[in-house]
C-alpha positions in Angstrom: 84.3 107.5 79.2 84.1 104.1 77.6 86.1 101.2 78.9 88.0 101.1 75.6 89.0 104.8 76.1 90.0 104.1 79.8 92.2 101.2 78.7 93.8 103.2 75.9 94.7 106.3 77.9 95.7 104.3 81.0 98.0 102.2 78.8 99.5 105.2 77.1 100.2 107.0 80.4 101.8 103.9 81.8 104.0 103.5 78.8 105.2 107.1 79.0 105.8 106.9 82.8 107.7 103.6 82.8 109.8 104.7 79.7 110.9 107.8 81.6 112.0 105.8 84.6 113.8 103.4 82.4 115.8 106.3 81.1 116.3 107.8 84.5 117.8 104.8 86.4 121.0 104.5 84.3 121.9 108.1 85.1 122.6 107.0 88.7 125.5 104.8 87.4 127.3 107.2 85.0 129.8 108.3 87.6 131.9 106.2 90.0 132.1 109.1 92.5 130.1 112.2 93.1 128.2 113.2 89.9 128.0 116.7 88.5 125.0 118.8 89.2 123.6 118.5 85.6 123.4 114.7 86.2 121.5 115.0 89.4 119.1 117.7 88.1 118.4 115.9 84.9 117.6 112.5 86.5 115.5 114.4 89.0 113.5 116.2 86.3 113.0 112.9 84.4 111.9 111.1 87.5 109.4 113.8 88.6 107.8 114.0 85.1 107.6 110.3 85.0 105.8 110.3 88.3 103.3 112.8 87.0 102.3 110.3 84.4 102.3 107.6 87.0 99.6 109.6 88.8 97.5 109.4 85.7 98.3 105.7 85.2 97.2 104.8 88.8 94.0 106.8 88.5 93.3 105.0 85.2 93.9 101.6 86.7 91.4 102.4 89.4 88.8 103.5 86.9 89.4 100.4 84.8 88.8 98.1 87.8 85.6 99.9 88.7 84.3 99.8 85.2 84.8 96.1 84.9 83.2 95.4 88.4 81.7 98.2 90.5 81.6 95.9 93.5 85.4 96.0 93.5 85.6 99.7 94.4 87.5 98.9 97.6 90.3 97.1 96.0 90.4 99.7 93.2 90.8 102.4 95.9 93.7 100.4 97.5 95.4 100.2 94.1 95.2 104.0 93.6 96.1 105.0 97.2 99.2 102.7 97.2 100.3 104.0 93.9 99.8 107.7 94.8 101.6 107.3 98.1 104.5 105.6 96.3 104.7 108.7 94.0 104.8 110.9 97.1 107.7 108.8 98.5 109.5 109.4 95.2 108.8 113.1 95.0 110.3 113.9 98.4 113.8 112.3 98.0 114.0 113.6 94.5 113.4 117.1 95.8 116.0 116.6 98.5 118.6 115.4 96.0 118.0 118.3 93.6 118.0 120.8 96.5 121.3 119.5 97.8 122.9 119.7 94.4 121.7 123.3 94.0 122.7 124.5 97.5 126.1 122.9 97.8 129.0 124.5 96.0 130.8 121.3 95.1 129.9 117.9 93.6 128.4 115.5 96.1 126.8 112.1 96.1 123.2 113.1 97.0 122.2 109.5 97.7 124.3 109.6 100.9 125.7 113.1 101.4 124.3 116.6 101.8 121.4 118.0 103.9 118.7 115.5 104.8 120.4 112.6 102.9 119.7 110.1 105.7 116.0 111.1 105.6 115.8 109.5 102.1 116.8 106.0 103.2 113.4 104.7 104.3 111.4 106.6 101.7 113.5 105.2 98.8 113.9 101.8 100.6 111.5 100.3 103.1 108.5 102.5 102.6 108.6 102.4 98.8 109.0 98.6 98.9 106.0 98.2 101.1 103.8 100.6 99.1 104.8 98.9 95.9 104.1 95.5 97.3 100.6 96.7 98.5 99.9 98.0 95.0 101.0 94.8 93.3 99.1 92.5 95.6 95.9 94.5 95.2 96.3 94.6 91.4 97.1 90.9 91.3 93.9 90.1 93.1 91.9 92.3 90.9 93.4 90.9 87.7 93.0 87.3 88.6 89.5 87.7 90.1 88.0 89.9 87.3 90.2 88.7 84.4 90.5 92.3 83.2 94.0 91.6 82.0 95.9 88.4 81.0 96.7 86.0 83.9 100.5 86.7 83.6 99.9 90.2 84.8 98.3 89.0 88.1 100.8 86.2 88.6 103.8 88.4 87.9 102.4 91.1 90.2 102.5 88.6 93.1 106.1 87.6 92.2 107.2 91.2 92.0 105.5 91.9 95.3 107.4 89.1 97.0 110.7 90.5 95.6 109.8 93.9 97.1 109.0 92.4 100.5 112.3 90.5 100.4 114.1 93.9 100.6 112.2 95.0 103.7 114.8 93.5 106.1 117.5 95.7 104.4 116.6 98.3 107.0 119.0 96.4 109.4 121.8 96.7 106.9 124.3 99.5 106.3 123.9 102.7 104.3 126.5 102.0 101.6 124.9 102.7 98.2 127.4 100.3 96.6 126.1 97.4 98.7 123.3 95.6 96.8 121.3 94.8 100.0 121.8 98.0 102.0 119.1 100.3 103.2 120.0 102.7 100.4 121.8 100.1 98.2 121.6 99.8 94.5 119.6 96.7 94.7 117.1 98.1 97.2 116.5 101.3 95.2 117.8 101.5 91.6 117.5 97.8 90.7 113.9 97.7 92.1 113.1 100.9 90.3 114.3 99.4 87.0 112.5 96.1 87.5 109.3 98.0 88.4 109.5 100.2 85.4 110.1 97.4 83.0 107.2 95.4 84.4 104.9 98.5 84.3 105.9 99.0 80.7 104.9 95.5 79.8 101.6 95.8 81.7 100.9 99.2 80.2 101.4 97.8 76.7 99.0 95.0 77.5 96.4 97.5 78.8 96.8 99.6 75.7 96.4 96.6 73.3 93.3 95.4 75.2 91.5 98.6 74.3 90.9 97.1 70.8 88.9 94.2 72.2 86.3 95.9 74.3 83.2 97.9 73.3 83.8 101.6 72.4 80.5 102.7 73.9 80.3 103.4 77.7 79.7 100.2 79.7 78.1 99.6 83.1 79.0 95.9 83.7 79.2 94.3 87.0 81.3 91.1 87.6 81.6 90.4 83.9 85.1 89.2 83.0 86.8 90.8 80.0 88.9 88.7 77.6 92.2 90.6 77.2 95.4 89.7 75.5 
């Protein structure tokens, strides 16, 4: 597959994935108390479908890095591995929430109640923040070193990684979802999810647009920077 095609499809998958998460996050704030089952199941379905497209997006980003510079296979692997593990950390809590909503005969707040609710805390908080930071740092290094995307992508990746790492100490806080800086707080989980999806949307659009400025024939370049906009 040509580099132009990789950029086009990677950008498209990233746009779809991030758009779905942008739609999902507000569903967590529709109800002050325990939401009805339809709300939990709908946001879970949207999130899971979005993550399927994120799998395609992370795989495409790895392929793009390797096509621009085959010597960067290691950092490309870190980018994909961190992204796929982050998806796994999203799948498990989403499954727990949906399962709790289906199995319990009354409305509950699945972010803090129901079977295995406490098991979600680190997956949606600490572990997700660390995996996201690893992905962002690796991507930032690849972008700035290879110039495969505009510099703002690499620089903003480092800034977003720092923000993710700033939430790591939240593990020592409480488990109140209404607390911004709690282990399961709306800042640690929902706000970071929205910030991540908006950033990914902007980056995916940049990747998609850059497909117009590279050769359409298959390339085998090594260490050759690509001028992207």
